[in-house]
C-alpha positions in Angstrom: 2.1 17.3 -61.1 -1.1 18.4 -62.0 -2.2 18.5 -58.3 0.2 20.7 -57.3 -1.2 23.5 -59.6 -4.6 23.2 -57.6 -5.4 24.6 -54.2 -4.5 23.6 -51.4 -1.3 22.4 -52.6 -0.4 25.2 -55.0 1.5 27.8 -53.0 0.7 31.6 -53.0 4.1 32.4 -54.0 5.1 31.9 -57.9 8.8 31.1 -56.6 7.9 28.7 -54.0 5.2 26.9 -56.1 8.1 27.0 -58.9 10.6 25.3 -56.3 8.0 22.5 -55.2 7.2 21.7 -58.9 10.8 21.7 -59.4 12.0 19.5 -56.6 8.8 17.2 -56.8 9.7 16.4 -60.6 13.1 15.6 -59.6 12.3 13.0 -56.6 9.8 11.5 -59.2 12.0 10.9 -61.9 14.9 9.4 -59.3 12.1 7.0 -57.9 11.2 5.9 -61.5 14.4 4.0 -61.3 13.5 2.2 -57.9 11.8 -1.1 -58.0 8.0 -0.8 -57.0 4.7 -0.6 -58.7 3.4 2.8 -57.0 5.3 5.8 -55.8 5.1 4.4 -51.7 6.5 1.1 -53.0 9.8 2.9 -54.9 10.1 5.2 -51.9 10.2 2.3 -49.9 12.7 0.5 -51.8 15.2 3.7 -52.0 17.8 4.6 -49.9 15.8 7.4 -48.3 13.3 5.3 -46.6 15.6 3.3 -44.7 17.6 6.7 -43.6 16.9 9.3 -41.3 15.1 12.5 -42.1 18.6 14.5 -40.8 20.4 11.9 -43.6 18.0 13.1 -46.0 19.0 16.6 -45.9 22.6 15.4 -46.4 22.5 12.9 -48.9 19.3 13.8 -51.1 21.4 15.6 -53.8 24.0 12.6 -54.4 20.9 10.1 -54.4 18.6 12.1 -56.8 22.0 13.1 -59.0 21.1 17.2 -59.0 24.1 19.1 -58.4 22.5 22.6 -58.1 24.1 25.1 -55.7 20.6 25.3 -54.0 19.9 21.4 -54.6 18.9 20.6 -50.9 16.4 23.2 -50.4 15.1 22.7 -53.7 14.4 18.5 -52.9 13.1 19.0 -49.5 10.9 21.9 -50.8 9.3 19.0 -53.5 9.2 16.3 -51.1 7.2 18.7 -49.1 4.4 18.8 -51.5 4.7 14.9 -52.4 3.9 14.5 -48.9 1.2 17.2 -48.5 -0.2 15.2 -51.8 -0.3 12.3 -50.0 2.0 10.7 -52.8 4.8 9.8 -50.4 4.5 8.8 -46.7 7.6 8.7 -44.8 7.8 6.6 -42.2 7.4 7.6 -38.4 11.2 6.7 -37.5 12.2 9.3 -40.6 10.0 11.7 -39.4 10.9 11.7 -35.6 14.4 13.6 -37.0 12.6 16.5 -38.1 9.5 18.7 -37.6 8.4 21.3 -40.1 5.7 24.2 -38.7 4.8 24.8 -42.5 3.8 21.0 -42.8 1.7 21.0 -39.5 -0.3 24.1 -40.7 -0.8 22.3 -44.2 -1.8 18.9 -42.7 -4.4 20.4 -40.0 -5.9 23.0 -42.7 -6.2 20.7 -45.9 -6.2 16.8 -45.2 -8.6 16.7 -42.2 -10.0 20.0 -41.7 -13.0 19.4 -39.9 -11.5 16.8 -37.8 -8.8 19.1 -36.3 -11.1 21.9 -36.0 -13.7 19.5 -33.9 -10.4 18.5 -31.9 -9.5 22.2 -30.9 -13.0 22.9 -29.8 -12.8 19.9 -28.0 -9.4 20.3 -25.9 -9.8 24.0 -25.7 -8.1 27.0 -27.0 -5.6 26.9 -23.9 -4.4 23.4 -24.4 -4.3 23.8 -28.4 -2.0 26.6 -28.0 0.2 25.1 -25.4 3.5 23.9 -26.0 2.3 20.4 -25.0 -0.5 20.7 -27.1 1.7 21.6 -30.2 3.5 18.7 -29.6 0.6 16.8 -29.6 -0.8 18.2 -33.1 2.8 17.2 -34.2 2.4 13.6 -33.3 -1.1 13.3 -35.1 0.1 15.3 -38.4 3.0 12.5 -38.4 0.5 9.8 -38.0 -1.6 11.1 -40.7 1.7 11.8 -43.0 2.7 8.0 -42.2 -0.6 6.2 -42.3 -2.7 8.4 -44.5 -6.3 9.2 -44.0 -7.5 11.7 -41.1 -8.0 12.0 -37.5 -10.5 9.1 -37.8 -8.6 7.0 -39.2 -6.2 6.8 -36.6 -6.1 3.4 -34.1 -4.6 2.0 -31.3 -2.1 0.1 -33.5 -0.8 3.4 -34.9 -0.5 5.1 -31.7 1.3 2.1 -29.9 3.9 1.9 -33.6 4.6 5.6 -32.8 5.3 5.2 -28.9 7.5 2.7 -29.9 9.3 4.4 -32.6 9.7 7.3 -30.5 11.2 5.1 -27.6 13.5 3.8 -30.4 14.7 6.8 -31.4 15.0 8.4 -28.0 13.8 11.3 -29.4 13.6 14.6 -27.2 10.4 16.0 -28.2 7.0 14.6 -29.4 6.7 11.5 -27.1 3.9 12.5 -25.1 0.7 10.2 -25.1 -1.5 13.5 -25.0 -2.8 12.9 -28.5 -3.9 9.5 -27.4 -5.9 11.1 -24.7 -7.4 13.5 -27.5 -8.4 10.8 -29.8 -10.0 9.0 -27.2 -11.9 12.2 -26.4 -13.1 12.5 -29.7 -14.6 9.0 -29.5 -12.5 8.0 -32.4 -11.0 4.8 -30.6 -13.4 1.8 -29.8 -14.9 1.6 -26.3 -12.6 -1.3 -25.1 -9.4 0.6 -26.3 -6.7 1.4 -23.3 -7.7 4.4 -21.2 -4.1 5.5 -21.4 -1.4 4.9 -23.7 1.4 6.0 -21.3 0.5 3.0 -18.8 -0.7 0.8 -21.5 3.2 -0.9 -21.2 2.7 -1.1 -17.4 -0.4 -2.9 -17.2 -0.1 -6.6 -18.5 -4.2 -7.3 -17.6 -5.4 -10.1 -16.1 -4.2 -14.0 -17.7 -5.8 -17.2 -17.5 -5.1 -20.1 -15.5 -2.8 -21.9 -18.1 -0.8 -18.6 -18.7 -0.2 -18.5 -14.7 1.0 -22.2 -14.5 3.0 -22.3 -17.8 4.8 -19.0 -17.1 7.0 -21.6 -14.8 7.5 -24.4 -17.2 6.6 -27.4 -15.2 8.4 -30.5 -17.0 5.6 -33.0 -15.9 2.6 -32.4 -18.3 0.1 -34.8 -16.1 1.1 -32.6 -12.6 1.0 -29.5 -14.9 -2.6 -30.5 -16.1 -3.3 -30.8 -12.2 -2.8 -27.8 -11.0 -4.7 -25.9 -13.8 -7.6 -28.2 -12.9 -7.1 -27.5 -9.6 -6.6 -23.7 -9.5 -9.7 -23.5 -11.9 -11.7 -25.4 -9.4 -10.9 -23.0 -6.6 -11.0 -19.6 -9.2 -14.7 -18.9 -8.4 -14.1 -18.3 -4.7 -10.6 -16.4 -5.0 -9.8 -13.0 -6.2 -7.1 -12.4 -9.0 -4.6 -11.3 -6.4 -4.8 -14.6 -4.3 -5.4 -17.2 -7.4 -1.8 -15.6 -8.7 -0.2 -16.3 -5.4 -1.5 -19.6 -4.8 -0.1 -20.5 -8.4 3.4 -19.2 -7.8 3.3 -21.4 -4.6 2.2 -24.4 -5.9 4.3 -24.2 -9.0 7.3 -22.2 -8.4 7.8 -22.9 -4.7 6.3 -26.4 -4.7 6.3 -28.7 -7.7 9.6 -27.0 -9.8 11.9 -27.4 -6.5 10.1 -31.2 -6.4 11.3 -31.7 -9.9 14.8 -30.2 -9.4 15.5 -32.3 -6.3 14.0 -35.7 -8.1 13.9 -35.1 -12.3 11.3 -36.7 -14.2 9.1 -37.3 -11.1 5.0 -37.3 -12.3 3.5 -38.0 -9.1 1.9 -36.3 -5.7 3.3 -39.3 -3.9 6.5 -38.0 -2.9 9.2 -40.3 -1.2 10.2 -38.8 2.5 14.0 -38.0 1.2 12.3 -35.7 -1.3 10.0 -34.2 1.0 12.9 -33.8 3.8 15.0 -32.0 1.1 12.3 -30.0 0.1 11.0 -28.6 3.5 15.0 -27.7 3.8 15.2 -25.9 0.7 11.9 -24.1 1.2 12.8 -22.5 4.8 15.5 -20.3 2.8 15.3 -18.0 0.0 18.3 -16.9 -2.2 18.3 -13.0 -3.0 20.4 -11.6 -6.1 21.6 -8.4 -6.3 23.8 -7.0 -9.1 26.8 -4.8 -7.8 27.7 -1.7 -9.3 30.9 -4.1 -11.1 28.2 -6.1 -12.9 28.3 -9.3 -10.6 25.6 -10.6 -9.0 25.8 -10.9 -5.4 23.5 -13.9 -3.9 22.2 -13.3 -0.2 20.4 -16.5 1.2 17.9 -15.3 4.2 15.4 -17.4 6.3 11.8 -17.1 4.4 9.4 -15.4 6.1 6.5 -17.2 4.5 7.5 -20.6 5.2 4.1 -21.4 7.2 1.9 -19.9 4.3 4.0 -21.9 1.8 3.3 -25.1 4.0 -0.8 -24.3 4.4 -0.7 -23.9 0.6 0.4 -27.2 -0.2 -1.3 -28.8 2.6 -4.8 -27.4 1.2 -3.6 -28.8 -2.3 -3.5 -32.5 -1.0 -6.3 -32.1 1.6 -8.7 -30.5 -1.0 -7.8 -33.5 -3.6 -8.8 -36.3 -0.9 -12.2 -34.3 -0.2 -13.0 -33.8 -3.4 -12.4 -37.6 -4.8 -15.2 -38.5 -2.2 -17.7 -36.7 -4.3 -15.8 -37.0 -7.8 -13.5 -40.2 -7.5 -13.0 -40.4 -11.2 -11.7 -36.8 -11.8 -9.7 -36.5 -8.4 -9.3 -39.9 -7.0 -6.0 -41.1 -8.8 -4.6 -38.0 -7.5 -4.9 -38.6 -3.9 -1.8 -39.0 -2.0 -0.7 -38.8 1.7 0.1 -35.1 2.8 3.7 -34.4 3.1 3.0 -31.2 5.2 1.8 -32.1 8.5 -0.3 -29.6 10.9 2.8 -28.5 12.8 4.6 -27.9 9.4 1.7 -25.6 8.6 1.7 -23.7 12.0 2.3 -20.0 11.7 2.2 -19.2 15.3 5.5 -18.3 15.9 5.9 -16.1 12.5 2.7 -14.3 13.5 3.8 -13.6 17.2 7.3 -12.2 15.5 5.3 -10.2 13.2 2.9 -9.0 15.9 5.9 -8.1 17.8 7.4 -6.2 15.0 4.1 -4.4 13.8 3.3 -3.2 17.6 7.2 -1.9 17.6 6.7 0.1 14.5 3.2 1.3 15.6 5.1 2.5 19.1 7.7 4.4 17.4 5.6 6.4 14.8 2.2 7.1 16.9 4.1 9.6 19.2 5.9 11.0 15.9 2.8 11.4 13.9 1.9 15.0 14.9 5.5 16.2 14.0 5.1 14.4 10.5 1.5 16.4 10.0 2.8 19.6 10.9 6.0 19.3 8.4 3.9 18.1 5.7 1.7 21.4 6.5 4.6 23.5 6.5 6.2 21.9 3.6 3.4 22.2 1.1 2.9 26.2 2.7 6.6 26.5 1.2 6.3 24.9 -2.0 2.9 27.2 -2.8 5.2 30.2 -2.0 8.4 29.1 -4.2 5.5 28.4 -7.1 4.1 31.8 -6.5 7.5 33.5 -6.7 8.1 31.6 -9.5 4.8 32.8 -11.2 5.4 36.4 -10.6 8.7 36.5 -12.0 9.1 37.0 -15.9 10.6 34.5 -18.4 14.1 34.7 -17.7 14.1 36.6 -14.7 15.1 35.9 -11.2 13.5 35.1 -7.7 14.2 34.0 -4.3 13.0 30.7 -2.7 14.1 28.9 0.4 17.1 31.6 0.7 18.6 30.7 -2.8 18.2 32.7 -5.7 16.9 30.8 -9.1 16.0 32.2 -12.5 12.9 31.2 -14.4 13.3 29.7 -18.0 13.4 31.8 -20.8 10.2 30.1 -22.4 7.3 28.1 -21.6 8.4 24.9 -22.6 6.6 21.5 -22.8 7.1 21.2 -18.8 6.1 24.8 -17.4 7.0 26.2 -13.7 10.7 25.0 -14.1 13.5 27.4 -13.1 17.3 26.9 -12.9 19.5 27.5 -9.5 22.4 29.1 -8.9 24.5 26.0 -9.9 22.5 25.8 -13.1 20.7 22.7 -12.1 17.3 22.5 -13.5 14.6 22.6 -10.8 10.8 21.8 -11.6 9.1 23.6 -9.2 5.4 22.5 -10.1 6.3 19.3 -9.4 7.9 20.2 -6.0 4.7 21.8 -5.3 2.6 18.7 -6.5 4.7 16.4 -4.5 4.0 18.5 -1.5 0.3 19.1 -1.9 -0.4 15.3 -2.4 2.1 14.4 0.7 -0.2 16.5 2.8 -3.6 15.3 1.6 -2.6 11.5 2.0 -1.3 12.2 5.4 -4.3 14.0 6.7 -6.6 11.6 4.4 -5.1 8.2 5.9 -4.9 9.6 9.6 -8.6 10.5 9.3 -9.8 7.6 8.2 -7.6 4.6 8.4 -8.2 3.2 4.8 -5.8 1.4 2.8 -3.8 3.0 0.2 -5.7 1.4 -2.7 -9.0 2.7 -1.2 -7.7 6.3 -0.8 -6.4 6.5 -4.4 -9.9 4.7 -5.6 -12.1 7.5 -3.5 -14.4 9.6 -5.7 -16.7 12.4 -5.2 -19.5 10.1 -5.7 -18.3 8.7 -2.1 -19.1 11.6 -0.2 -23.0 11.2 0.9 -25.1 12.8 3.7 -27.2 11.1 6.2 -29.7 12.2 8.3 -29.9 11.2 11.9 -33.3 9.5 12.6 -33.5 11.0 16.2 -32.4 14.1 15.7 -32.6 14.6 12.0 -29.3 16.3 11.9 -27.7 15.8 8.6 -24.0 14.4 8.7 -21.5 14.0 5.9 -20.2 10.3 5.5 -17.4 9.1 3.4 -18.1 5.7 1.6 -15.1 3.6 1.4 -15.0 1.2 -1.9 -13.6 -2.2 -1.0 -10.4 -3.2 -1.8 -9.4 -7.0 0.0 -13.3 -7.7 0.9 -16.7 -7.6 -0.8 -18.0 -5.2 2.1 -18.5 -1.2 1.7 -18.2 0.6 4.4 -19.3 4.2 5.7 -17.0 6.6 7.9 -18.2 9.8 9.7 -16.3 12.8 8.0 -15.0 14.7 10.8 -14.7 18.4 10.6 -10.9 18.1 10.1 -11.4 15.5 7.4 -14.0 18.0 5.7 -11.5 20.3 5.4 -9.0 18.2 3.8 -11.9 16.8 1.2 -13.2 20.3 0.4 -9.5 21.4 -0.4 -8.6 18.3 -2.5 -12.2 19.0 -4.4 -11.3 22.9 -5.0 -7.8 21.8 -6.5 -9.1 19.0 -9.3 -11.9 20.6 -10.4 -12.2 21.5 -14.1 -12.1 25.3 -14.1 -14.0 25.4 -17.4 -17.0 23.0 -16.5 -16.3 23.2 -12.2 -16.8 19.5 -12.4 -14.2 17.0 -11.2 -13.3 14.9 -14.4 -14.3 11.4 -14.9 -11.0 9.4 -14.8 -10.9 5.3 -15.0 -8.1 3.8 -12.6 -6.0 0.8 -13.2 -6.5 -1.6 -10.2 -2.9 -2.9 -9.5 -4.1 -6.3 -7.5 -6.7 -7.4 -10.0 -5.1 -6.0 -13.1 -8.2 -4.6 -14.1 -9.2 -0.9 -15.3 -12.0 0.3 -13.3 -15.0 2.5 -15.0 -14.0 6.1 -15.0 -15.0 8.0 -11.8 -14.3 11.4 -10.6 -11.7 10.5 -8.9 -10.4 12.8 -5.9 -6.9 11.7 -6.2 -5.9 13.2 -9.6 -3.7 15.6 -11.2 -2.3 17.0 -14.2 0.7 15.3 -15.6 1.9 15.8 -19.5 -1.1 17.8 -20.2 -3.4 15.4 -19.2 -5.8 13.9 -16.2 -4.1 11.3 -14.7 -4.7 9.4 -11.3 -2.1 10.1 -8.5 0.4 7.2 -8.5 2.0 5.2 -5.7 5.2 6.3 -6.5 3.9 10.5 -6.4 3.0 9.7 -2.9 5.9 7.6 -2.2 7.7 10.5 -3.3 5.9 13.3 -1.2 6.4 11.3 1.9 9.9 10.8 1.5 10.2 14.3 1.3 8.3 14.9 4.1 10.3 12.6 6.6 13.3 14.0 5.4 12.5 17.5 6.5 11.6 16.0 9.9 14.8 14.7 10.7 13.3 12.1 13.0 14.8 8.7 13.3 14.0 5.2 14.8 15.5 3.1 17.9 18.3 2.3 15.7 19.3 5.8 14.8 18.3 5.3 11.5 16.2 7.8 9.5 12.2 7.2 10.1 10.5 6.0 7.4 6.6 5.9 7.2 4.7 3.5 4.8 1.3 4.3 4.0 0.0 1.4 6.0 1.4 2.8 9.5 -1.2 5.2 9.3 -3.7 2.2 9.5 -2.2 0.7 12.1 -1.6 3.9 13.9 -5.7 4.8 13.5 -6.7 1.5 14.7 -4.3 1.7 17.6 -5.3 5.3 18.7 -9.1 4.4 18.2 -9.5 1.7 20.6 -6.8 3.6 23.2 -9.4 6.5 23.1 -12.2 4.1 24.1 -13.8 2.8 21.1 -14.8 -0.9 21.5 -12.8 -3.0 19.2 -15.9 -4.5 17.5 -16.5 -1.4 16.1 -13.2 -0.2 15.2 -13.3 -4.1 13.2 -16.3 -2.6 11.2 -14.7 0.7 10.4 -11.4 -1.1 9.0 -13.4 -3.6 7.2 -12.1 -6.5 8.9 -13.8 -9.9 8.9 -11.8 -11.0 11.8 -11.7 -9.0 14.7 -8.0 -11.0 16.0 -7.0 -9.0 12.8 -8.3 -5.6 14.4 -6.6 -6.4 17.7 -3.4 -7.5 15.6 -3.1 -3.8 14.4 -3.8 -2.7 17.8 -0.5 -1.9 19.4 -0.8 -2.4 23.2 1.2 -0.2 25.3 2.3 -1.6 28.9 0.2 1.9 30.2 -3.0 0.3 28.9 -3.0 -2.2 31.6 -2.9 0.4 34.4 -5.2 2.8 32.6 -7.9 -0.3 31.9 -7.5 -1.1 35.9 -8.2 2.8 37.0 -11.3 2.9 34.6 -12.5 -0.5 36.5 -12.3 1.3 39.5 -14.0 4.5 38.5 -17.0 2.3 37.2 -17.0 0.4 40.3 -16.9 3.8 42.0 -19.7 4.9 40.1 -21.9 2.1 41.2 -21.1 3.0 45.1 -22.9 5.4 47.1 -21.4 8.9 46.5 -21.2 10.0 50.1 -18.5 7.2 50.5 -16.1 9.6 48.2 -16.7 12.7 49.9 -13.6 14.4 52.1 -13.5 13.3 55.6 -14.2 15.4 58.4 -11.3 16.0 60.6 -13.5 13.8 63.6 -14.3 11.0 60.9 -10.1 11.2 60.1 -9.2 11.0 63.7 -11.6 8.0 64.1 -9.8 6.1 61.2 -6.3 6.8 62.7 -7.7 5.7 66.3 -8.7 2.2 64.4 -5.4 1.3 63.5 -3.8 2.4 66.8 -6.6 -0.2 68.9 -5.6 -3.1 66.1 -2.1 -3.6 68.1 -2.6 -6.5 70.6 -0.6 -8.5 73.0 -0.3 -11.3 71.0 -0.1 -9.7 67.4 -2.4 -7.5 65.4 -6.1 -7.5 64.9 -7.3 -7.7 60.9 -11.1 -6.3 61.3 -11.9 -3.9 58.9 -12.5 0.0 60.0 -15.8 0.7 61.0 -16.8 -3.0 62.4 -16.8 -4.2 65.8 -15.3 -7.0 67.4 -17.6 -10.2 66.8 -15.9 -12.3 69.6 -16.0 -9.8 72.5 -12.4 -9.3 72.2 -11.5 -13.2 72.9 -8.8 -12.8 70.7 -7.4 -16.2 71.1 -10.7 -17.8 69.6 -10.7 -14.9 66.4 -9.7 -15.9 63.2 -9.0 -11.9 62.4 -6.3 -12.6 64.8 -2.7 -12.4 63.2 -0.1 -13.6 66.1 3.2 -12.2 66.1 6.5 -14.7 66.0 7.9 -13.3 69.1 4.7 -13.7 70.9 4.9 -17.6 70.7 5.9 -18.2 74.3 3.1 -15.9 75.3 0.5 -18.4 73.3 2.2 -21.5 74.6 1.4 -19.6 78.7 -2.1 -19.4 77.7 -2.9 -22.8 76.0 -0.8 -24.5 79.1 -3.3 -22.0 81.2 -6.4 -23.3 79.3 -5.3 -26.7 80.1 -5.0 -26.1 83.5 -8.3 -24.4 84.1 -10.2 -27.2 81.7 -8.9 -29.8 84.3 -9.9 -27.9 87.3 -13.0 -27.2 86.0 -13.7 -30.9 85.1 -12.7 -32.0 88.8 -15.4 -29.1 90.1 -18.0 -30.7 87.9 -18.3 -27.0 86.2 -19.3 -28.5 82.8 -20.4 -25.1 81.3 -17.0 -23.7 81.9 -15.4 -26.6 80.3 -17.0 -26.1 76.8 -16.1 -22.5 76.2 -12.4 -23.3 77.4 -11.8 -25.8 75.1 -13.3 -23.3 72.0 -10.4 -21.1 73.6 -8.0 -23.7 73.8 -8.6 -24.6 69.9 -8.1 -21.4 69.1 -4.6 -21.2 70.9 -3.5 -24.2 69.3 -4.4 -23.3 65.7 -2.5 -19.9 66.2 0.6 -21.7 67.3 0.1 -23.8 64.2 0.2 -21.3 62.0 3.0 -19.6 63.6 5.1 -23.1 63.3 3.8 -23.4 59.6 5.5 -19.9 59.0 8.5 -20.4 60.8 9.3 -23.9 59.1 11.0 -23.9 55.6 8.9 -25.4 53.0 10.4 -28.3 51.6 8.7 -30.0 48.2 9.2 -33.5 47.3 10.2 -33.7 43.6 10.2 -37.6 43.9 13.9 -37.8 42.1 15.4 -41.2 43.3 18.5 -41.0 45.6 21.7 -42.2 44.5 21.7 -45.3 46.6 17.9 -46.3 44.7 19.8 -45.8 41.2 22.9 -47.8 41.8 21.6 -50.4 44.4 20.7 -54.3 43.4 17.5 -55.8 43.8 17.7 -58.9 46.0 17.1 -60.9 43.0 20.1 -59.9 41.2 
């Protein structure tokens, strides 16, 4: 009580000071009757500690036994004094139901004035006085009251305890995690503290191999230990995502199914009936979906990754057999016949089906890309107009946006840029503009780079570099893409269109106070680790603090753009775009535009060119265009005089050539511009194409040649005989060609006849 008489706890007003002393005296006398050795222990044992602040306001007079007319106000004033003096520390749950402006002022000025002054200087006056800043200060005051000490004494556990209490109380204010960001910026938290309290419950982090296996609770301990050792052996050559997938394949999809089929089994030497049953079960998967009435509906469908599952199990058996040669004592006892054959592990059918589906998806979306880009830009421009109209309107005033009338909220709350439409529904135009901008930025960035979504979200200001061409000395901008699925970085040339997009993003995310892009850590959802702070390009302000752009924000923005396009797929359903579709379109369009596939492989960072070609959607017109390009290349190698426009005389000569090809026996097939090599002895020429209607004439010529040969032999004209025999051979060859053309072709398939099937041999 003596401390209440001294500054800073002594009130300036004598009446206020009197009521504080009176209320504090009543509360302390009441606590003397509660069990405990200290004032805090007695408070915790009292009914006030287990109540809420609202219940204290209603029941404090009955608890204390004070029946004055203004008992409630006097006791509240006394409790205020005891809390400021750090005599009593109400819990976070107790404080979340009430907030005192005077209490916040006293704590910030007198409990840790240096700490709060340094924090105000760090965050800046604008953030300090904003509504979100006031909420963050309220949280810090509550923590100082509940835990004692100053800002430097607040630890991560205290912050997590507050967030859990806030979640349990479902409080409507004060639950922002901005206070944690402020504490981390002050350096009061250890270096290994979580970078974001808001994301702490969403990020599990990496777990050990033992935890990956034990989460499925296999019954056989020997097999469990074997799978742990096997995964540890492979862990150095795998990323965390692959390791997690391997554990899921071997434990959940393989061994747990084996134990359900044959309980108590503890060997990899599986009976054939168990293998057959497991393969049958593995071909399908069961999807459970809860219906609105509370019932669970199960859908059985074909497992798309059946081949991948078989490959994982086959790899286990083959690896054990291979390792047993080098370490027989360790791996030898587990060697067993592999239950998965090479045919079972074949994924060719699935790959062809997936390739056809991907190609069809790309063919549908490539023509629609220009529409999506145009609508995304228009959507962002329209959202900017709405935000400008809201900011131009006074608080509580009306404005028009998209043909509708809105009313701006009357005060700048924790979420600014809010308005109400004509029906009274609250609309967050600031968030609408954010989604529209990042949807436009995502579409432009992905269509000009072809990177993966995780690579885009991890792009930083440091990734923009300059390169001087060694030949011309020209400086060109490059974008360095950090690897997401491989360990190889790659460089992409920044086109003028991409440069405009990057400059717009950089201008948006710069800190207006320093001009620099804030350094932010980013959580790798695949590897489940936090990346070191980087000046990320895709970042925005949410809840009063800078945070990386999430996939959910990108997805929501894309959905809004696609909804405005009104595009549909081949089935008449609304057309959807996934971020990975832009990657397929980028590779397809690059190869169709003439980029060599091996260069596209480097740009896409694929280890196998077949993967790149798998992304390339082949159109039927590609074969025609490729053939035309081949003809153009061949034409470039021939003399240019051959492709000039012919003169009238040359054209007449060309037409006369085809007129002269008509002969009595058929048609001459010699090329234009060539002379007759047989001096018009057509029956000898292999270029003669006889007509079937002239067969009788050929027979007459053959008979005439026979008569002339006989006459020459009688007269001894041996030189004449040799020439006539050549003509005779040509005539007979032409007759044979006609007979072969007129005779229907019969192919003997070697099928047995009916008599051969039913007939008996002489020995029966």
